[in-house]
FIKOLZA-1660 file (N, C-alpha, C; in steps of 0.1 Angstrom, whole numbers, plus 5000, padded with zeros to 4 digits):
% residues 227
   i   px   py   pz ch aa at
   1 2959 9336 4772  A  X  N
   1 2967 9340 4782  A  X CA
   1 2980 9331 4782  A  X  C
   2 2989 9340 4787  A  X  N
   2 3005 9338 4786  A  X CA
   2 3006 9327 4799  A  X  C
   3 3018 9320 4787  A  X  N
   3 3021 9308 4791  A  X CA
   3 3033 9312 4810  A  X  C
   4 3029 9301 4820  A  X  N
   4 3037 9307 4831  A  X CA
   4 3052 9310 4827  A  X  C
   5 3058 9319 4839  A  X  N
   5 3072 9323 4837  A  X CA
   5 3080 9310 4837  A  X  C
   6 3093 9313 4830  A  X  N
   6 3103 9302 4833  A  X CA
   6 3111 9303 4845  A  X  C
   7 3114 9295 4854  A  X  N
   7 3124 9299 4863  A  X CA
   7 3135 9294 4859  A  X  C
   8 3147 9301 4866  A  X  N
   8 3158 9295 4861  A  X CA
   8 3168 9299 4874  A  X  C
   9 3171 9287 4881  A  X  N
   9 3177 9288 4895  A  X CA
   9 3191 9282 4894  A  X  C
  10 3196 9290 4899  A  X  N
  10 3213 9285 4903  A  X CA
  10 3210 9275 4914  A  X  C
  11 3223 9266 4913  A  X  N
  11 3223 9252 4922  A  X CA
  11 3228 9256 4935  A  X  C
  12 3241 9260 4934  A  X  N
  12 3247 9261 4948  A  X CA
  12 3241 9274 4957  A  X  C
  13 3240 9270 4970  A  X  N
  13 3238 9279 4976  A  X CA
  13 3225 9287 4971  A  X  C
  14 3214 9285 4962  A  X  N
  14 3201 9286 4958  A  X CA
  14 3192 9273 4961  A  X  C
  15 3197 9263 4955  A  X  N
  15 3189 9249 4959  A  X CA
  15 3194 9240 4967  A  X  C
  16 3207 9239 4967  A  X  N
  16 3217 9228 4976  A  X CA
  16 3225 9237 4986  A  X  C
  17 3228 9234 4997  A  X  N
  17 3238 9239 5009  A  X CA
  17 3252 9232 5005  A  X  C
  18 3257 9234 4989  A  X  N
  18 3271 9229 4991  A  X CA
  18 3280 9239 4993  A  X  C
  19 3280 9250 4994  A  X  N
  19 3293 9257 4991  A  X CA
  19 3300 9259 5004  A  X  C
  20 3292 9253 5020  A  X  N
  20 3306 9248 5027  A  X CA
  20 3314 9238 5023  A  X  C
  21 3308 9230 5017  A  X  N
  21 3316 9217 5014  A  X CA
  21 3327 9221 5002  A  X  C
  22 3320 9228 4991  A  X  N
  22 3330 9234 4983  A  X CA
  22 3341 9243 4990  A  X  C
  23 3337 9254 5000  A  X  N
  23 3348 9261 5003  A  X CA
  23 3360 9253 5011  A  X  C
  24 3352 9244 5017  A  X  N
  24 3362 9237 5026  A  X CA
  24 3373 9227 5017  A  X  C
  25 3367 9219 5006  A  X  N
  25 3374 9213 4998  A  X CA
  25 3386 9227 4990  A  X  C
  26 3378 9234 4984  A  X  N
  26 3389 9245 4978  A  X CA
  26 3398 9249 4989  A  X  C
  27 3398 9252 5001  A  X  N
  27 3406 9255 5011  A  X CA
  27 3422 9243 5011  A  X  C
  28 3417 9232 5013  A  X  N
  28 3425 9220 5013  A  X CA
  28 3433 9221 5002  A  X  C
  29 3426 9221 4991  A  X  N
  29 3432 9219 4974  A  X CA
  29 3445 9231 4974  A  X  C
  30 3438 9240 4973  A  X  N
  30 3443 9257 4971  A  X CA
  30 3457 9256 4978  A  X  C
  31 3457 9253 4995  A  X  N
  31 3463 9257 5003  A  X CA
  31 3479 9248 5004  A  X  C
  32 3472 9233 4998  A  X  N
  32 3483 9226 4996  A  X CA
  32 3492 9226 4982  A  X  C
  33 3484 9234 4975  A  X  N
  33 3492 9240 4963  A  X CA
  33 3498 9250 4964  A  X  C
  34 3499 9256 4974  A  X  N
  34 3509 9270 4976  A  X CA
  34 3501 9280 4976  A  X  C
  35 3489 9281 4975  A  X  N
  35 3480 9295 4976  A  X CA
  35 3471 9294 4984  A  X  C
  36 3473 9306 4997  A  X  N
  36 3467 9303 5010  A  X CA
  36 3454 9305 5008  A  X  C
  37 3445 9301 5009  A  X  N
  37 3432 9301 5013  A  X CA
  37 3422 9294 5023  A  X  C
  38 3412 9303 5029  A  X  N
  38 3402 9292 5038  A  X CA
  38 3391 9294 5035  A  X  C
  39 3383 9288 5038  A  X  N
  39 3367 9284 5034  A  X CA
  39 3361 9298 5037  A  X  C
  40 3364 9306 5047  A  X  N
  40 3356 9321 5049  A  X CA
  40 3362 9328 5034  A  X  C
  41 3375 9326 5029  A  X  N
  41 3373 9335 5019  A  X CA
  41 3365 9332 5006  A  X  C
  42 3359 9319 5006  A  X  N
  42 3354 9315 4995  A  X CA
  42 3339 9322 4997  A  X  C
  43 3333 9318 5011  A  X  N
  43 3318 9325 5018  A  X CA
  43 3320 9341 5012  A  X  C
  44 3331 9346 5019  A  X  N
  44 3331 9362 5017  A  X CA
  44 3332 9369 5004  A  X  C
  45 3341 9365 4997  A  X  N
  45 3346 9373 4984  A  X CA
  45 3344 9362 4973  A  X  C
  46 3346 9352 4973  A  X  N
  46 3344 9343 4959  A  X CA
  46 3333 9336 4959  A  X  C
  47 3321 9336 4967  A  X  N
  47 3306 9329 4962  A  X CA
  47 3306 9330 4950  A  X  C
  48 3303 9316 4946  A  X  N
  48 3297 9316 4928  A  X CA
  48 3309 9317 4920  A  X  C
  49 3321 9323 4922  A  X  N
  49 3332 9326 4908  A  X CA
  49 3337 9314 4903  A  X  C
  50 3338 9314 4891  A  X  N
  50 3346 9302 4886  A  X CA
  50 3357 9297 4894  A  X  C
  51 3364 9282 4895  A  X  N
  51 3372 9283 4901  A  X CA
  51 3386 9284 4896  A  X  C
  52 3390 9289 4882  A  X  N
  52 3398 9290 4877  A  X CA
  52 3400 9307 4879  A  X  C
  53 3389 9313 4880  A  X  N
  53 3393 9327 4886  A  X CA
  53 3395 9330 4897  A  X  C
  54 3393 9320 4905  A  X  N
  54 3396 9322 4919  A  X CA
  54 3410 9318 4922  A  X  C
  55 3416 9307 4914  A  X  N
  55 3428 9307 4914  A  X CA
  55 3437 9317 4907  A  X  C
  56 3431 9323 4897  A  X  N
  56 3440 9335 4889  A  X CA
  56 3443 9346 4899  A  X  C
  57 3432 9347 4907  A  X  N
  57 3433 9361 4919  A  X CA
  57 3439 9357 4928  A  X  C
  58 3443 9345 4935  A  X  N
  58 3451 9339 4943  A  X CA
  58 3467 9343 4940  A  X  C
  59 3467 9338 4928  A  X  N
  59 3482 9338 4922  A  X CA
  59 3488 9355 4919  A  X  C
  60 3475 9363 4916  A  X  N
  60 3481 9374 4916  A  X CA
  60 3489 9379 4931  A  X  C
  61 3475 9376 4939  A  X  N
  61 3482 9378 4953  A  X CA
  61 3494 9374 4955  A  X  C
  62 3496 9359 4957  A  X  N
  62 3509 9351 4963  A  X CA
  62 3519 9345 4955  A  X  C
  63 3520 9350 4944  A  X  N
  63 3527 9341 4931  A  X CA
  63 3521 9329 4925  A  X  C
  64 3526 9328 4914  A  X  N
  64 3521 9317 4904  A  X CA
  64 3529 9303 4910  A  X  C
  65 3518 9297 4903  A  X  N
  65 3519 9282 4906  A  X CA
  65 3522 9273 4891  A  X  C
  66 3527 9264 4894  A  X  N
  66 3533 9255 4883  A  X CA
  66 3519 9253 4875  A  X  C
  67 3517 9255 4861  A  X  N
  67 3505 9252 4854  A  X CA
  67 3499 9239 4854  A  X  C
  68 3509 9234 4856  A  X  N
  68 3508 9216 4852  A  X CA
  68 3503 9206 4864  A  X  C
  69 3503 9213 4876  A  X  N
  69 3495 9213 4887  A  X CA
  69 3481 9218 4884  A  X  C
  70 3477 9224 4879  A  X  N
  70 3463 9231 4881  A  X CA
  70 3452 9219 4876  A  X  C
  71 3457 9210 4864  A  X  N
  71 3443 9205 4862  A  X CA
  71 3445 9193 4870  A  X  C
  72 3453 9184 4870  A  X  N
  72 3454 9178 4886  A  X CA
  72 3447 9178 4897  A  X  C
  73 3453 9192 4903  A  X  N
  73 3444 9197 4914  A  X CA
  73 3431 9199 4912  A  X  C
  74 3424 9203 4905  A  X  N
  74 3408 9207 4902  A  X CA
  74 3402 9196 4901  A  X  C
  75 3408 9183 4894  A  X  N
  75 3401 9169 4891  A  X CA
  75 3402 9164 4904  A  X  C
  76 3413 9164 4910  A  X  N
  76 3411 9156 4925  A  X CA
  76 3403 9165 4938  A  X  C
  77 3402 9180 4936  A  X  N
  77 3394 9185 4943  A  X CA
  77 3379 9188 4939  A  X  C
  78 3373 9183 4925  A  X  N
  78 3362 9179 4923  A  X CA
  78 3360 9164 4928  A  X  C
  79 3366 9155 4925  A  X  N
  79 3365 9142 4927  A  X CA
  79 3360 9138 4941  A  X  C
  80 3369 9147 4951  A  X  N
  80 3365 9146 4965  A  X CA
  80 3352 9153 4970  A  X  C
  81 3350 9164 4963  A  X  N
  81 3341 9172 4968  A  X CA
  81 3326 9163 4961  A  X  C
  82 3330 9155 4949  A  X  N
  82 3314 9148 4946  A  X CA
  82 3311 9142 4956  A  X  C
  83 3320 9131 4960  A  X  N
  83 3321 9121 4971  A  X CA
  83 3314 9126 4984  A  X  C
  84 3315 9140 4985  A  X  N
  84 3309 9145 4998  A  X CA
  84 3295 9149 4996  A  X  C
  85 3294 9152 4981  A  X  N
  85 3281 9160 4979  A  X CA
  85 3270 9146 4980  A  X  C
  86 3275 9135 4975  A  X  N
  86 3268 9126 4971  A  X CA
  86 3264 9122 4987  A  X  C
  87 3271 9125 4998  A  X  N
  87 3267 9116 5011  A  X CA
  87 3263 9128 5021  A  X  C
  88 3268 9139 5020  A  X  N
  88 3267 9149 5032  A  X CA
  88 3256 9161 5023  A  X  C
  89 3251 9163 5014  A  X  N
  89 3246 9172 5009  A  X CA
  89 3231 9176 5012  A  X  C
  90 3226 9185 5021  A  X  N
  90 3212 9187 5024  A  X CA
  90 3206 9201 5011  A  X  C
  91 3194 9198 5009  A  X  N
  91 3185 9211 5004  A  X CA
  91 3187 9224 5011  A  X  C
  92 3187 9238 5002  A  X  N
  92 3187 9247 5010  A  X CA
  92 3171 9251 5015  A  X  C
  93 3171 9257 5031  A  X  N
  93 3159 9252 5039  A  X CA
  93 3151 9260 5026  A  X  C
  94 3137 9255 5026  A  X  N
  94 3127 9258 5020  A  X CA
  94 3128 9256 5005  A  X  C
  95 3138 9249 5001  A  X  N
  95 3139 9249 4987  A  X CA
  95 3127 9238 4977  A  X  C
  96 3124 9225 4987  A  X  N
  96 3118 9212 4983  A  X CA
  96 3106 9221 4984  A  X  C
  97 3102 9228 4995  A  X  N
  97 3088 9231 4995  A  X CA
  97 3086 9244 4985  A  X  C
  98 3095 9250 4983  A  X  N
  98 3092 9261 4971  A  X CA
  98 3088 9255 4957  A  X  C
  99 3097 9245 4953  A  X  N
  99 3095 9236 4939  A  X CA
  99 3083 9228 4936  A  X  C
 100 3078 9224 4950  A  X  N
 100 3067 9216 4954  A  X CA
 100 3054 9227 4948  A  X  C
 101 3055 9241 4954  A  X  N
 101 3047 9251 4951  A  X CA
 101 3045 9257 4940  A  X  C
 102 3057 9252 4932  A  X  N
 102 3059 9258 4917  A  X CA
 102 3057 9249 4905  A  X  C
 103 3051 9238 4908  A  X  N
 103 3053 9230 4897  A  X CA
 103 3046 9230 4884  A  X  C
 104 3037 9240 4884  A  X  N
 104 3034 9241 4871  A  X CA
 104 3041 9249 4862  A  X  C
 105 3052 9251 4865  A  X  N
 105 3062 9264 4856  A  X CA
 105 3072 9257 4850  A  X  C
 106 3079 9260 4841  A  X  N
 106 3090 9250 4837  A  X CA
 106 3101 9256 4839  A  X  C
 107 3109 9248 4845  A  X  N
 107 3122 9252 4852  A  X CA
 107 3133 9244 4852  A  X  C
 108 3144 9251 4851  A  X  N
 108 3159 9244 4848  A  X CA
 108 3172 9254 4858  A  X  C
 109 3180 9246 4856  A  X  N
 109 3190 9252 4866  A  X CA
 109 3203 9257 4857  A  X  C
 110 3209 9268 4861  A  X  N
 110 3218 9275 4854  A  X CA
 110 3228 9277 4864  A  X  C
 111 3242 9269 4864  A  X  N
 111 3253 9272 4876  A  X CA
 111 3265 9272 4867  A  X  C
 112 3275 9282 4873  A  X  N
 112 3288 9280 4869  A  X CA
 112 3297 9268 4870  A  X  C
 113 3291 9258 4878  A  X  N
 113 3294 9246 4882  A  X CA
 113 3295 9237 4866  A  X  C
 114 3302 9227 4869  A  X  N
 114 3302 9213 4859  A  X CA
 114 3289 9205 4858  A  X  C
 115 3284 9201 4847  A  X  N
 115 3268 9194 4850  A  X CA
 115 3270 9180 4857  A  X  C
 116 3282 9172 4858  A  X  N
 116 3282 9161 4868  A  X CA
 116 3282 9165 4882  A  X  C
 117 3284 9177 4885  A  X  N
 117 3286 9183 4900  A  X CA
 117 3269 9190 4904  A  X  C
 118 3263 9195 4892  A  X  N
 118 3247 9201 4895  A  X CA
 118 3237 9185 4895  A  X  C
 119 3241 9174 4887  A  X  N
 119 3234 9164 4888  A  X CA
 119 3235 9156 4903  A  X  C
 120 3250 9158 4904  A  X  N
 120 3251 9148 4920  A  X CA
 120 3245 9156 4927  A  X  C
 121 3245 9167 4929  A  X  N
 121 3238 9175 4937  A  X CA
 121 3223 9174 4940  A  X  C
 122 3217 9176 4927  A  X  N
 122 3205 9175 4929  A  X CA
 122 3198 9160 4930  A  X  C
 123 3204 9148 4928  A  X  N
 123 3205 9132 4931  A  X CA
 123 3207 9135 4945  A  X  C
 124 3214 9139 4953  A  X  N
 124 3217 9136 4967  A  X CA
 124 3205 9145 4974  A  X  C
 125 3198 9153 4973  A  X  N
 125 3192 9160 4979  A  X CA
 125 3175 9159 4974  A  X  C
 126 3172 9151 4962  A  X  N
 126 3159 9147 4962  A  X CA
 126 3153 9157 4948  A  X  C
 127 3161 9166 4943  A  X  N
 127 3155 9171 4935  A  X CA
 127 3157 9171 4917  A  X  C
 128 3165 9160 4919  A  X  N
 128 3165 9157 4904  A  X CA
 128 3155 9158 4895  A  X  C
 129 3145 9149 4901  A  X  N
 129 3130 9147 4889  A  X CA
 129 3122 9160 4887  A  X  C
 130 3127 9171 4895  A  X  N
 130 3120 9185 4891  A  X CA
 130 3124 9190 4879  A  X  C
 131 3141 9186 4879  A  X  N
 131 3148 9196 4866  A  X CA
 131 3152 9183 4858  A  X  C
 132 3148 9173 4855  A  X  N
 132 3153 9163 4847  A  X CA
 132 3168 9166 4840  A  X  C
 133 3168 9167 4828  A  X  N
 133 3178 9171 4818  A  X CA
 133 3179 9185 4815  A  X  C
 134 3169 9196 4821  A  X  N
 134 3176 9211 4819  A  X CA
 134 3185 9216 4829  A  X  C
 135 3192 9209 4825  A  X  N
 135 3204 9218 4834  A  X CA
 135 3215 9221 4825  A  X  C
 136 3217 9235 4826  A  X  N
 136 3225 9241 4822  A  X CA
 136 3242 9245 4826  A  X  C
 137 3249 9243 4822  A  X  N
 137 3265 9244 4828  A  X CA
 137 3271 9251 4821  A  X  C
 138 3277 9263 4827  A  X  N
 138 3289 9268 4824  A  X CA
 138 3302 9263 4813  A  X  C
 139 3299 9251 4822  A  X  N
 139 3315 9242 4810  A  X CA
 139 3309 9237 4801  A  X  C
 140 3294 9233 4799  A  X  N
 140 3292 9229 4784  A  X CA
 140 3288 9241 4774  A  X  C
 141 3280 9256 4780  A  X  N
 141 3280 9265 4770  A  X CA
 141 3292 9273 4768  A  X  C
 142 3302 9272 4776  A  X  N
 142 3317 9278 4772  A  X CA
 142 3313 9291 4778  A  X  C
 143 3306 9295 4788  A  X  N
 143 3306 9311 4792  A  X CA
 143 3300 9309 4808  A  X  C
 144 3306 9317 4815  A  X  N
 144 3302 9320 4828  A  X CA
 144 3299 9328 4836  A  X  C
 145 3289 9328 4844  A  X  N
 145 3285 9343 4851  A  X CA
 145 3296 9351 4856  A  X  C
 146 3294 9362 4854  A  X  N
 146 3284 9373 4852  A  X CA
 146 3282 9373 4839  A  X  C
 147 3288 9365 4829  A  X  N
 147 3283 9366 4813  A  X CA
 147 3269 9365 4813  A  X  C
 148 3264 9372 4804  A  X  N
 148 3246 9368 4806  A  X CA
 148 3246 9362 4795  A  X  C
 149 3255 9356 4787  A  X  N
 149 3252 9347 4773  A  X CA
 149 3248 9331 4782  A  X  C
 150 3251 9328 4793  A  X  N
 150 3246 9315 4803  A  X CA
 150 3231 9317 4802  A  X  C
 151 3228 9328 4808  A  X  N
 151 3216 9328 4807  A  X CA
 151 3207 9331 4795  A  X  C
 152 3212 9336 4783  A  X  N
 152 3205 9335 4770  A  X CA
 152 3205 9322 4766  A  X  C
 153 3216 9312 4766  A  X  N
 153 3216 9301 4763  A  X CA
 153 3206 9288 4770  A  X  C
 154 3205 9293 4783  A  X  N
 154 3194 9285 4790  A  X CA
 154 3183 9289 4787  A  X  C
 155 3178 9301 4782  A  X  N
 155 3166 9307 4781  A  X CA
 155 3163 9301 4766  A  X  C
 156 3172 9299 4758  A  X  N
 156 3172 9295 4742  A  X CA
 156 3167 9281 4747  A  X  C
 157 3175 9272 4752  A  X  N
 157 3172 9257 4751  A  X CA
 157 3162 9256 4758  A  X  C
 158 3156 9263 4768  A  X  N
 158 3142 9262 4773  A  X CA
 158 3131 9268 4765  A  X  C
 159 3133 9274 4754  A  X  N
 159 3120 9280 4745  A  X CA
 159 3116 9290 4748  A  X  C
 160 3123 9299 4755  A  X  N
 160 3117 9313 4763  A  X CA
 160 3125 9324 4759  A  X  C
 161 3119 9336 4757  A  X  N
 161 3125 9346 4752  A  X CA
 161 3128 9353 4772  A  X  C
 162 3140 9361 4771  A  X  N
 162 3145 9364 4782  A  X CA
 162 3136 9370 4795  A  X  C
 163 3124 9379 4788  A  X  N
 163 3115 9388 4795  A  X CA
 163 3107 9378 4798  A  X  C
 164 3103 9364 4796  A  X  N
 164 3098 9353 4801  A  X CA
 164 3101 9348 4812  A  X  C
 165 3120 9352 4814  A  X  N
 165 3125 9345 4823  A  X CA
 165 3126 9344 4838  A  X  C
 166 3122 9343 4849  A  X  N
 166 3128 9345 4859  A  X CA
 166 3137 9341 4870  A  X  C
 167 3150 9347 4872  A  X  N
 167 3164 9338 4877  A  X CA
 167 3163 9339 4891  A  X  C
 168 3167 9328 4900  A  X  N
 168 3166 9329 4910  A  X CA
 168 3180 9326 4914  A  X  C
 169 3187 9333 4920  A  X  N
 169 3206 9334 4926  A  X CA
 169 3208 9338 4938  A  X  C
 170 3218 9333 4943  A  X  N
 170 3219 9335 4957  A  X CA
 170 3235 9345 4957  A  X  C
 171 3243 9344 4944  A  X  N
 171 3255 9350 4943  A  X CA
 171 3255 9362 4936  A  X  C
 172 3259 9373 4936  A  X  N
 172 3261 9384 4927  A  X CA
 172 3265 9383 4917  A  X  C
 173 3275 9374 4913  A  X  N
 173 3280 9372 4897  A  X CA
 173 3268 9367 4891  A  X  C
 174 3258 9361 4896  A  X  N
 174 3244 9360 4890  A  X CA
 174 3235 9365 4889  A  X  C
 175 3232 9371 4900  A  X  N
 175 3223 9383 4900  A  X CA
 175 3227 9392 4889  A  X  C
 176 3238 9396 4890  A  X  N
 176 3242 9406 4879  A  X CA
 176 3242 9403 4865  A  X  C
 177 3246 9389 4861  A  X  N
 177 3247 9384 4848  A  X CA
 177 3231 9385 4844  A  X  C
 178 3220 9379 4848  A  X  N
 178 3210 9377 4848  A  X CA
 178 3205 9392 4844  A  X  C
 179 3206 9403 4853  A  X  N
 179 3202 9414 4850  A  X CA
 179 3205 9419 4838  A  X  C
 180 3218 9415 4833  A  X  N
 180 3223 9418 4822  A  X CA
 180 3218 9411 4813  A  X  C
 181 3209 9402 4813  A  X  N
 181 3207 9394 4803  A  X CA
 181 3192 9396 4800  A  X  C
 182 3186 9407 4809  A  X  N
 182 3173 9412 4806  A  X CA
 182 3160 9405 4810  A  X  C
 183 3164 9394 4824  A  X  N
 183 3157 9389 4830  A  X CA
 183 3151 9390 4842  A  X  C
 184 3138 9390 4845  A  X  N
 184 3137 9394 4865  A  X CA
 184 3144 9386 4874  A  X  C
 185 3149 9392 4879  A  X  N
 185 3158 9385 4891  A  X CA
 185 3154 9382 4902  A  X  C
 186 3153 9376 4913  A  X  N
 186 3154 9372 4924  A  X CA
 186 3167 9370 4935  A  X  C
 187 3169 9378 4939  A  X  N
 187 3183 9375 4948  A  X CA
 187 3181 9368 4960  A  X  C
 188 3183 9357 4963  A  X  N
 188 3179 9350 4977  A  X CA
 188 3193 9355 4985  A  X  C
 189 3189 9364 4992  A  X  N
 189 3202 9371 5001  A  X CA
 189 3200 9363 5013  A  X  C
 190 3206 9357 5017  A  X  N
 190 3206 9347 5029  A  X CA
 190 3217 9355 5040  A  X  C
 191 3225 9364 5037  A  X  N
 191 3232 9372 5043  A  X CA
 191 3232 9389 5043  A  X  C
 192 3223 9392 5046  A  X  N
 192 3218 9406 5038  A  X CA
 192 3221 9416 5053  A  X  C
 193 3227 9411 5060  A  X  N
 193 3237 9420 5071  A  X CA
 193 3250 9428 5064  A  X  C
 194 3254 9418 5054  A  X  N
 194 3267 9419 5048  A  X CA
 194 3265 9422 5032  A  X  C
 195 3255 9416 5028  A  X  N
 195 3256 9416 5012  A  X CA
 195 3241 9430 5008  A  X  C
 196 3245 9433 4999  A  X  N
 196 3234 9443 4993  A  X CA
 196 3228 9438 4979  A  X  C
 197 3217 9441 4977  A  X  N
 197 3211 9431 4967  A  X CA
 197 3211 9444 4955  A  X  C
 198 3216 9439 4942  A  X  N
 198 3218 9447 4932  A  X CA
 198 3205 9456 4930  A  X  C
 199 3205 9468 4923  A  X  N
 199 3196 9476 4921  A  X CA
 199 3188 9471 4907  A  X  C
 200 3174 9468 4909  A  X  N
 200 3169 9463 4899  A  X CA
 200 3164 9444 4902  A  X  C
 201 3171 9441 4910  A  X  N
 201 3169 9428 4916  A  X CA
 201 3157 9427 4929  A  X  C
 202 3149 9417 4929  A  X  N
 202 3139 9417 4942  A  X CA
 202 3147 9405 4948  A  X  C
 203 3147 9410 4962  A  X  N
 203 3153 9404 4974  A  X CA
 203 3146 9395 4983  A  X  C
 204 3146 9383 4985  A  X  N
 204 3142 9374 4992  A  X CA
 204 3151 9370 5004  A  X  C
 205 3149 9366 5016  A  X  N
 205 3158 9363 5024  A  X CA
 205 3158 9348 5029  A  X  C
 206 3149 9341 5022  A  X  N
 206 3146 9325 5024  A  X CA
 206 3141 9323 5014  A  X  C
 207 3139 9308 5010  A  X  N
 207 3129 9302 4996  A  X CA
 207 3118 9301 5001  A  X  C
 208 3113 9299 5011  A  X  N
 208 3097 9297 5015  A  X CA
 208 3093 9311 5011  A  X  C
 209 3096 9322 5008  A  X  N
 209 3090 9332 5003  A  X CA
 209 3088 9332 4986  A  X  C
 210 3097 9322 4980  A  X  N
 210 3098 9324 4965  A  X CA
 210 3083 9323 4959  A  X  C
 211 3073 9314 4965  A  X  N
 211 3061 9311 4957  A  X CA
 211 3053 9323 4956  A  X  C
 212 3053 9333 4967  A  X  N
 212 3045 9344 4970  A  X CA
 212 3049 9355 4958  A  X  C
 213 3063 9356 4957  A  X  N
 213 3069 9366 4951  A  X CA
 213 3064 9363 4934  A  X  C
 214 3067 9348 4931  A  X  N
 214 3063 9343 4921  A  X CA
 214 3049 9347 4918  A  X  C
 215 3040 9345 4926  A  X  N
 215 3026 9347 4923  A  X CA
 215 3026 9361 4922  A  X  C
 216 3030 9375 4929  A  X  N
 216 3028 9387 4926  A  X CA
 216 3035 9390 4910  A  X  C
 217 3043 9383 4908  A  X  N
 217 3050 9386 4894  A  X CA
 217 3040 9382 4883  A  X  C
 218 3034 9367 4883  A  X  N
 218 3023 9367 4875  A  X CA
 218 3013 9371 4874  A  X  C
 219 3010 9378 4883  A  X  N
 219 2995 9386 4887  A  X CA
 219 2996 9398 4878  A  X  C
 220 3009 9407 4883  A  X  N
 220 3014 9418 4875  A  X CA
 220 3014 9418 4859  A  X  C
 221 3020 9403 4856  A  X  N
 221 3022 9403 4841  A  X CA
 221 3005 9403 4836  A  X  C
 222 2995 9395 4842  A  X  N
 222 2984 9396 4836  A  X CA
 222 2975 9405 4838  A  X  C
 223 2981 9415 4849  A  X  N
 223 2971 9428 4845  A  X CA
 223 2978 9438 4837  A  X  C
 224 2992 9434 4833  A  X  N
 224 2999 9443 4821  A  X CA
 224 2992 9439 4807  A  X  C
 225 2988 9429 4807  A  X  N
 225 2988 9418 4794  A  X CA
 225 2973 9426 4788  A  X  C
 226 2964 9428 4801  A  X  N
 226 2948 9433 4798  A  X CA
 226 2948 9446 4799  A  X  C
 227 2959 9453 4803  A  X  N
 227 2956 9470 4804  A  X CA
 227 2955 9478 4786  A  X  C
% end
């Protein structure tokens, strides 16, 4: 009998509702640095993207800033964000229930964010014990979504082949990266009116639906194994 599928979760916007806080802090920090940016810009265009990618795109549009400003700017932004995550953060609706229902699966977190931010977010929302140290940050692996190498890194560390993994991600950069990695992908599409799920991914609109979808995948896998 095949072992249960390995479930690899994005963090921001999938497990925890951190994106409004992140967007707000980015807006303040980037605008102060001379790169006009509103919280709605993050939610509408840059959700899930690497911070330095966002900076580079804003510089292309608005002109360069002193590169010596960028490291301290990012440090201040992340320090402010971590304080807010520790006190204001809540889980995405249905995430706690879904993780409890899927407790028989190996589970990890794969994020474009730094590991300390992932850990702070999970501790603040009571989800840390579910994942332990199975936290895979792009900053540690030195590759960022949508590059599939981050997903391959996580699967390898978890001891699973790509075809044994299911990725659950709300951001298109993660969905596309996981598809390129050869994994089954579930797109948590919380904005179906404005965002299209890429071909090849399975769409859900809330985390309460996740256990049912995983159950269907497991049953289909078992039937294929006995065919």
